[in-house]
C-alpha positions in Angstrom: 0.0 0.0 0.0 1.3 3.5 -0.9 2.1 5.5 2.2 1.3 9.2 2.6 4.4 11.5 3.2 3.6 14.8 5.0 6.7 15.5 7.3 4.7 17.7 9.7 7.4 18.0 12.4 9.8 19.6 9.9 7.4 22.5 9.1 7.4 25.8 10.9 4.0 27.0 12.1 3.6 29.3 9.1 4.5 26.4 6.7 2.1 24.1 8.6 -0.7 26.6 8.1 0.1 26.9 4.4 0.3 23.1 4.0 -3.0 22.8 5.7 -4.6 25.3 3.3 -3.1 23.3 0.4 -4.7 20.1 1.7 -8.1 21.8 2.2 -8.0 23.3 -1.3 -7.0 19.9 -2.8 -9.6 17.9 -1.0 -12.5 20.5 -1.5 -14.7 19.1 -4.2 -12.2 16.3 -5.0 -14.3 13.4 -6.5 -11.7 10.9 -5.3 -12.2 11.8 -1.7 -15.9 12.4 -0.8 -16.6 13.2 2.8 -13.0 13.8 4.0 -12.2 13.0 7.6 -11.8 15.1 9.6 -14.4 17.4 7.9 -12.8 20.2 5.9 -14.8 22.7 8.0 -13.1 21.4 11.1 -9.7 21.5 9.5 -10.3 25.0 8.2 -11.5 26.2 11.6 -8.3 24.9 13.2 -6.2 26.5 10.5 -8.0 29.8 11.1 -7.2 29.5 14.8 -3.6 28.7 14.0 -3.4 31.8 11.8 -4.7 33.9 14.6 -2.3 32.5 17.0 0.6 33.1 14.5 -0.6 36.6 14.0 -0.9 37.3 17.7 2.6 36.0 18.3 4.1 38.2 15.5 2.1 41.3 16.5 3.3 41.3 20.1 6.1 39.7 22.1 4.3 40.4 25.4 3.3 37.4 27.2 5.3 35.5 24.7 5.5 32.3 26.7 1.7 32.2 27.1 1.1 33.0 23.4 3.7 30.4 22.3 2.0 27.8 24.4 -1.3 28.6 22.8 0.2 28.5 19.4 1.9 25.2 20.1 -1.4 23.7 21.3 -2.9 24.7 18.0 0.0 23.2 16.1 -0.5 19.9 17.9 -4.2 20.0 17.1 -3.5 20.7 13.4 -1.0 17.9 13.3 -3.5 15.5 14.8 -6.2 16.6 12.3 -3.8 16.3 9.3 -2.7 12.8 10.4 -6.4 11.9 10.4 -6.6 13.3 6.9 -3.5 11.4 5.8 -5.0 8.1 7.2 -8.3 8.8 5.4 -6.5 9.5 2.1 -4.3 6.4 2.5 -7.3 4.2 3.3 -9.3 5.4 0.3 -6.4 5.6 -2.2 -4.7 2.4 -1.4 -1.7 2.0 -3.8 -2.9 4.7 -6.1 -0.1 7.3 -5.9 -1.9 9.7 -8.3 -4.9 9.8 -6.0 -2.7 10.6 -3.0 -0.9 13.4 -4.8 -4.3 14.8 -5.9 -5.1 15.2 -2.2 -2.2 17.6 -1.8 0.0 15.1 0.0 3.3 13.4 -0.8 4.1 9.7 -1.2 6.7 7.9 0.8 9.7 6.4 -1.0 9.9 2.6 -0.9 12.5 1.4 1.6 15.6 0.1 0.0 16.3 -3.6 0.8 19.3 -4.3 3.0 22.3 -5.6 1.1 24.7 -8.3 2.4 28.2 -6.9 3.4 31.2 -7.0 1.1 33.9 -9.7 1.8 36.5 -9.0 4.4 39.8 -7.7 3.1 43.5 -8.2 3.8 43.3 -11.6 5.4 46.8 -12.5 6.8 48.0 -15.7 8.5 51.0 -15.7 10.9 52.6 -18.0 13.4 50.8 -18.3 16.7 52.4 -18.1 20.2 52.3 -21.9 20.6 53.0 -25.0 18.5 50.2 -25.9 16.2 48.7 -22.4 16.3 48.1 -19.9 13.4 46.9 -16.3 14.0 44.5 -14.8 11.5 43.8 -11.0 11.1 41.6 -9.2 8.6 40.1 -5.8 8.0 36.7 -5.3 9.6 35.4 -2.0 8.3 31.8 -3.4 8.1 28.9 -1.9 10.0 26.4 -4.2 11.5 28.6 -7.3 11.4 27.5 -9.8 14.0 30.4 -12.2 13.5 32.8 -13.8 11.0 32.8 -17.4 9.7 36.2 -18.9 9.2 36.8 -21.9 6.9 40.0 -23.8 6.4 41.4 -26.2 3.8 44.3 -28.6 3.5 46.9 -27.9 0.8 46.1 -27.5 -2.0 42.6 -26.0 -1.7 39.9 -27.0 -4.1 36.2 -26.0 -4.4 35.2 -29.0 -2.2 38.1 -29.0 0.3 36.9 -26.0 2.4 35.3 -26.8 5.7 33.9 -24.8 8.6 36.5 -24.1 11.3 35.1 -21.5 13.7 33.2 -18.3 14.3 34.8 -15.1 15.5 33.1 -12.0 17.0 36.1 -9.8 16.1 38.4 -9.3 13.1 41.0 -11.8 14.3 41.2 -15.4 15.5 43.7 -17.9 16.7 43.4 -21.4 15.1 44.8 -24.1 17.4 45.2 -27.9 17.3 46.9 -27.8 13.9 49.7 -30.3 12.9 53.1 -28.7 13.0 54.8 -28.5 9.6 51.6 -28.8 7.7 50.3 -26.1 5.3 46.8 -24.8 5.9 44.6 -22.4 3.9 42.0 -20.0 5.4 39.2 -17.7 4.3 36.7 -15.5 6.1 33.2 -14.2 5.5 31.3 -11.5 7.4 27.8 -12.1 8.7 25.1 -9.5 9.2 21.3 -9.4 9.6 21.1 -8.9 5.9 23.1 -12.1 5.1 26.6 -13.3 4.7 29.3 -11.8 2.5 31.3 -13.6 -0.1 34.6 -15.2 1.0 37.8 -13.2 1.4 40.8 -13.9 -0.6 42.5 -16.9 1.0 45.6 -16.8 3.2 48.0 -19.7 3.8 50.6 -20.6 6.4 52.6 -23.6 7.6 51.7 -24.4 11.2 54.7 -23.9 13.6 
């Protein structure tokens, strides 16, 4: 369903009044929206009160705090009425963007689907602190990453030789329990709520 876009909170009181008049003019006699809710007379009356409040505020700065409070009360009332108008237009128009635009309102942009992250970069493999250990390091640089999957392969790697090794919550890991003097290959993928990245370029090292 198409969603109405009105951005009321970003409008100044004068802009809010002007937008309200625009909506009234667009809905008045509009055959697509018979019997608007709230009634246009109610919305117009509220706009007239807001105009008076705006004028009073500009005409005199005396009792500014009181007049500002009155004006803000009218702003909140108009926002509530315009939200009712938006809900009415959306319910009647459904997915018909042209109908929504004819009511003097905007149409929300469709949300862009989340994309999986890019593959981690600069994967390196170095000797660990103990026999049979290899330390892995790679660039994180990915927002929203919840973890990294590490795969390893014997030498030489093939399309079917890769197997799951471990999961790391940071951009480094120590792989232990390896056979000293044996060459191993490693690759890493980033995991986010939008999915998993492709695999990094592989790194290789002979276990100490």
